N, C-alpha and C positions, 0 to 999 in steps of 0.2 A: 648601376645603382638599382634599377628595377629588379634585376636578378637577385641581388643581395636582399632587397626588401621581401621578395617572394620567398626566398629561402628562410628568412627569419620568421615570416608569417607561418609557413608550413612547420617549422621547427617548434614554434610556440604552440601551435595547434596540436602537434603530436604529444607535447609535454602535458598539456592540459586538456585532454580529450574529455568532453562532457558526457555524462551518463544521464539519461532521462528515465526517472522512476515514476510509475503511476500506482496509486493505491485506490482500491474501489471495494466498497461493501456492495456487492451485487446481490440484492435481496433474493434469498432462496435459489441460489444457482444450482439447478438440478433439472429433473425431467420436465418440469413445468415450463422451461424455456424452449420456445419453438426454434426451428432452424433459422427463421428470419430474424429472431431476436438475438441468437448467437452471432449471426452475420453482422447485425448492427453493433453489438459489443466489440467484435473484432475490428470493425472499421473505426470505432472510437479509440481503441488502444494501440493500433498498429504502428504508430509513429514513435512509440516509447521502447525502451530497452529492457526494462524489468517491470513486470506487473505483479503487484501483491494483491491478492484477492481475499476478502473475508466473506463469511456466510455461505460457504459451499455446503450443500446438503450432506449430512453425515450418512444417510441411508442410500439406497439404490438411486442412481441418477446423478448424484453429485460429482463423483469422479468422472463419470461418462460425459457430463457437461463440460468439465474442464478439458478433457481430451478432445471433444468436438471443437471447443474454442481454439485450442492449440492447432488442430488440424485446419481450421478455417484460416488462421493466421499463416500457416505454412503455404497456403494456396496463393498468398499475396506476394510471393517472390523472395521472402526472407525465411531462413531456417529458425524455428523456435523449438525450445524444449520446456519441460515443466516437471514439477513435483507437487504432490498432494499430501497433506498430513493425514495421519490417522485421526479418527474422531477425537475431539477433545474429551477429557475424562469426567466432565461435569455429570453428576446424576441429579443434582437439585435444579438444574436449569437446562436450557436448550443446547444439546451437544451439536457441534458443527465440525467442519473441516476448514483448513486454510489451503491456499495454493500460491505457488510462484510460477510465472511463465516468463521466459527470457529469450532474447535474441542471442544465438550461439556465436555469432560473428562479433558481438560487442562485449559479452561477459561470459564468465565460466563459473559454474557451481563448484565450490571446493568442498570435498567431503560430502557428508550426508546432512540434509536438513533435519531438524529435530523439534519436537514439542518440549518446552521447558517443564521439567518434572519437579523441581525443587519446591515450587510454590503452587503446585496443582491443587492442593487442598484449600488454599486461600484465594485462588483465582479460578473462576468457573471454567472459562475457556482459555486455558493456558496458552501463552504466545508460541508462535512457530518461528524458529530461527533458521536462517540460511545464509551462508557466507559466500559472497561472490567476489571473483577476482576481476579487477578492471585495470588494465594497463600495469600489470604486475603488482598492484596494490589491492587491498581487500576491504570490504565493508560487510558487516553482518546485519542483515535486515531482520528486525523483530516484528513480526506480523501479528496484530492483536485486534480482537473484537471484545470490548468490555460489556458487562451486564448493563441493562437499561438504566436510564437516569433515575427512575423511581426506586431502583434497588441500590443506589449510591455507588456508582462505579469508582469513586475515589477510594473506597475500601479495598479495591483491587490494585488500582494504579499506584498506591503508596508503596507497593513492593518493587516497583520498577527502579527505585533509587538504589536497590541492592544489586541489581543485575550488572552494572559496570564493575562492581567489586567482585562479583562472582566470575566475571569474564574479563579480567584486566588486560588481556592480550588482544581482545577483539575491539574493533571499531564499530560500536553499536549504533544503529539507527532505528528508532521506534516509529512504526507506521501503523495506520489503521483507523478504526472507529472507536474512539475513547468514550463516546457518549458523555462527554465532559468538555467544556471550553478550555482552551490553552491558558486562559487567565486564572484558572482555579489554583489555589495555593498548593494543591497536591503535587503540582509540577515544580514547585520551588526547589526541592532538593536536587532535581535534575539540572535546573538552571544554575545552581551553585556549583555544579560539577562542570559547567561549560556548555550545556545543551541549550538549544533554542528551537522554537517552532518555526516552520516555514510559512505558516498562515497565522494571521491575527485578525480577529473581528470578521472572519469569513464564515458565513453559514454554509452548511454542506448537506443538510437533509431537506427533503422536499415536503412542502405543505400538502394538504389534501387538495387545496385549490389556491390559485394565485389571488392575492388581494392587493389591488392597486399596483399591479405588475410586480409585486413581491412574491416570489415563488419558493423561497428557501426559508426553512424554519429555525434550525438550531446549528450552533457551531460545535460539531461533534468530531469530524475527521481531521487528522493532522499528521505531520511528520516532524519528529524531533531528532536533531543531529548534533554531534559534537563539533563545536565551532573551531576547535584546535586541530581537527583532523579532516574537516570537509569544508570546501569553499563553495558557497551557493552561487548560482548564476541567476535562476529565476524560478518562480513557483506560481501555482494558481489552481483553478478548478475548471472543469469542462462542463458547460451548461448544456448537457445533452438533451435535456427536456425541451429545449427550444425547437428540436426537430419534430416534435409531436404537436398535435392539435390541442391536446389537453394534458393536464398532469395525471389524470387517470390512465391515459395511454402510456405516458412516460413511466409511470410507476410499475408497469408490467416488466420493465427492464430493471429498475431499482428505485428505492426510496432515498438513495443517496447519490450525489454527484461524485465523479472521480476527482481525486486531487493529484497534483503532480509536482515534481521537484527536479530541476536540472542542476547538476553539481559536478565538481571534479574533486578528486582526493588529493590531499597534500602529500 
């Protein structure tokens, strides 16, 4: 009986192998990040399978910082690979790059990652798409960093409702810094299509200073997935700032906390 139970447990585990995704707006990821800061970031993300990064510096130092981070992860006993986008096409706002880093033993990149061009005039930092194969199934992660709240990010996010129609064969998952809470009505069209957010009422950006032990400011970062194609297991944030004596020190790493989502594909 014990052998049968163990077999069933292993069989079910193989059928529903969870993937751990982390998304992080790492403020100004570039040459300003020291070796010790890169090491801290690597130690923070090393337990995950796919890392989606926003705010990689577009100029010199950005791509090099991602390469250093991947190299640091490779020193920890697991093989990692990465891709970095071209600079986003914005001329009116701050151009940046995106990056994906992943464990090659867990996931495989299918084809080439790409910056979405159809709405690049409407979206300042057009999203970066990458399709990953997990247990012979695929998910396409849409990595995004919206314009700031003062510039009304909903004017960009409204175009996301068109992307499932543009890519009907892809299992899209929207991740990143939306500079907008998930409760905003701009996400309603996606919800009507069956998408939902992994976080609700969870602040993800850092204050300048903690007030009465409250250190987070705004509900900006999230992950939206298609409930008909993805089964959630758990989700949350990593309060990395608690490793520092002050928020000023923590903000040298980033002004956002990482968010994560553990799931398996239907």
